C-alpha positions in Angstrom: 0.0 0.0 -0.1 1.3 3.4 -0.9 0.8 6.3 1.6 -0.7 9.4 -0.5 1.0 12.6 -0.1 -0.8 14.4 2.6 -0.7 18.0 4.0 -1.5 18.4 7.6 -3.9 21.3 8.9 -4.3 22.4 12.7 -7.2 24.4 13.3 -6.6 26.5 16.4 -7.6 29.5 18.3 -5.0 31.9 19.8 -4.9 31.2 23.6 -6.0 34.4 24.8 -7.6 34.4 28.6 -11.6 34.6 28.3 -11.5 33.3 24.6 -10.5 29.6 24.8 -11.5 26.7 26.8 -14.1 28.9 28.8 -15.9 25.5 29.6 -12.8 24.9 32.0 -14.0 27.8 34.0 -14.7 27.1 37.0 -12.8 25.3 38.3 -10.1 27.2 36.2 -9.6 31.0 36.0 -9.5 32.3 32.5 -5.6 32.7 32.8 -5.4 28.9 33.7 -7.8 27.9 31.1 -5.7 29.9 28.5 -2.5 28.2 29.8 -4.0 24.8 29.3 -5.0 25.5 25.8 -1.6 26.9 25.0 -0.2 23.6 26.3 -2.5 21.5 24.2 -1.5 23.5 21.2 2.0 23.0 21.7 1.7 19.4 22.1 -0.4 19.1 19.1 2.2 21.0 16.9 5.0 18.9 18.2 3.3 15.7 16.9 2.2 17.2 13.6 5.9 18.4 12.9 7.3 15.0 13.7 4.8 13.3 11.3 5.6 13.0 7.9 3.9 15.5 5.5 3.7 17.3 2.4 3.2 20.4 4.2 1.9 21.8 7.4 -0.4 24.8 7.9 -1.7 26.5 11.0 -5.4 27.7 10.2 -5.9 30.2 13.1 -8.4 32.4 14.7 -6.2 35.2 16.1 -2.9 36.5 15.7 -0.8 33.4 16.7 2.4 33.2 14.4 2.8 29.7 12.5 5.5 27.3 14.3 8.9 27.3 12.3 8.6 25.5 9.0 4.8 25.9 8.9 2.5 27.9 6.8 -0.3 30.0 8.4 -3.8 30.9 7.0 -6.2 32.7 8.9 -9.8 31.1 9.7 -12.6 32.7 7.9 -16.3 32.2 7.8 -19.3 32.9 10.0 -19.5 29.4 11.8 -17.3 26.4 12.6 -18.8 24.5 9.3 -17.7 27.4 7.2 -14.5 27.9 8.7 -13.7 24.4 8.2 -14.9 24.3 4.6 -12.6 27.4 4.1 -9.6 25.8 5.6 -9.7 23.0 3.1 -10.2 25.3 0.2 -7.8 28.0 1.3 -5.1 25.4 1.4 -5.7 22.7 -1.3 -2.8 21.6 -3.3 -3.3 19.7 -6.5 -2.9 15.9 -6.1 -2.6 16.2 -2.3 -4.9 14.9 0.2 -5.6 17.0 3.3 -5.9 15.9 7.0 -7.2 18.3 9.3 -7.0 17.9 13.3 -8.0 20.5 16.1 -6.1 21.4 19.3 -8.5 19.7 21.8 -6.8 16.2 21.7 -3.4 16.4 23.6 -3.3 12.7 23.7 -2.7 12.7 19.9 0.2 10.6 18.9 2.4 10.4 15.5 0.8 6.9 15.2 -2.6 8.4 14.8 -1.6 10.7 12.0 0.5 7.9 10.0 -2.5 5.6 10.5 -4.8 8.3 9.2 -2.5 9.1 6.1 -2.0 5.3 5.3 -5.9 5.0 5.1 -6.2 7.8 2.7 -4.3 5.7 0.2 -7.5 3.5 -0.3 -10.6 5.5 1.3 -11.7 8.8 0.0 -11.9 10.0 3.5 -10.8 9.3 7.1 -12.9 10.3 10.1 -11.6 10.3 13.7 -14.6 10.2 16.2 -14.7 12.1 19.4 -16.4 10.6 22.5 -18.8 13.6 22.6 -20.2 12.6 19.2 -18.0 15.1 17.3 -14.8 14.4 15.4 -11.1 15.1 16.1 -9.7 14.5 12.6 -11.2 14.4 9.0 -9.0 13.5 6.2 -10.2 14.0 2.5 -8.2 12.7 -0.7 -10.1 15.5 -2.5 -10.1 18.8 -0.2 -13.0 20.2 -2.5 -15.3 17.6 -0.8 -15.1 19.7 2.4 -17.8 22.2 0.9 -20.2 19.8 2.6 -19.0 20.9 6.1 -20.6 24.2 5.7 -23.8 22.7 6.0 -23.2 20.3 8.8 -24.4 21.2 12.3 -21.1 21.6 14.5 -20.5 20.9 18.1 -23.4 18.6 18.8 -23.9 15.0 19.6 -24.6 14.2 16.1 -21.9 16.2 14.4 -19.8 13.1 13.7 -22.7 10.9 12.1 -23.9 14.1 10.2 -20.4 14.7 8.8 -20.1 11.0 7.7 -23.6 11.2 6.0 -22.6 14.5 4.2 -19.7 12.5 2.7 -22.1 9.9 1.3 -20.5 8.5 -1.9 -17.1 8.3 -0.4 -15.6 5.3 1.4 -15.0 6.8 4.9 -12.3 4.8 7.1 -12.7 5.3 10.9 -9.8 6.3 13.1 -9.7 5.5 16.7 -12.1 7.4 19.1 -10.4 10.1 21.3 -11.9 12.4 24.1 -11.9 16.0 23.4 -10.7 18.3 26.3 -13.5 20.7 26.9 -14.2 20.5 30.7 -12.3 19.6 33.8 -13.4 16.2 33.9 -12.2 15.6 30.4 -8.8 17.0 31.4 -8.4 15.0 34.1 -9.5 11.9 32.1 -7.1 12.5 29.4 -4.1 12.9 31.5 -3.6 9.3 31.8 -3.2 9.0 28.2 -0.4 11.7 28.0 1.2 11.7 31.4 4.5 13.5 30.2 2.9 16.1 28.0 2.8 19.9 28.6 -0.9 19.5 28.9 -0.5 17.0 31.9 1.7 19.5 33.5 -0.3 22.4 33.0 -3.4 20.5 34.4 -1.4 19.1 37.3 -0.8 22.4 38.8 -4.5 23.3 39.4 
């Protein structure tokens, strides 16, 4: 099996207190929540930087600069679905598949990325389900197919199923299920999967 050329997108929000991970408050203060968000983002950048890729792009809300060696694109669109669709459209490369992940799964490992890229050799799409019913990763052989995301209700318990349905006609491979970190309970639950991470250290001091 030949692994296709794949570019990696990281959809992220600049970790500004009061604007990120607000569901961690309480028990966190806005500053603590932003510190945790920054740690999660840094852990994810490390994984994507180490994983093989044709290109890496930070698609960001806010003024956060791109990591060294990465490209940077601002998010655009009124809702999350539109921003996701735009992220794929704005970064599409001829003949290159696209795999997008967010910054909410600090337990992400290089193996997850390698497996996703390998699956794109035979599947038209790969979807990484999240425990809350959403998804943590979406890979597309043809990034133009992301246009369907603009009409998918986001941040609901049915988002994953609705995304899969919107990709009807494509063979969709399923990746392992991960837990997004949105609440304090999520944070404490995920620590065990990445005990040596920046994220774990940032939560442990609370």
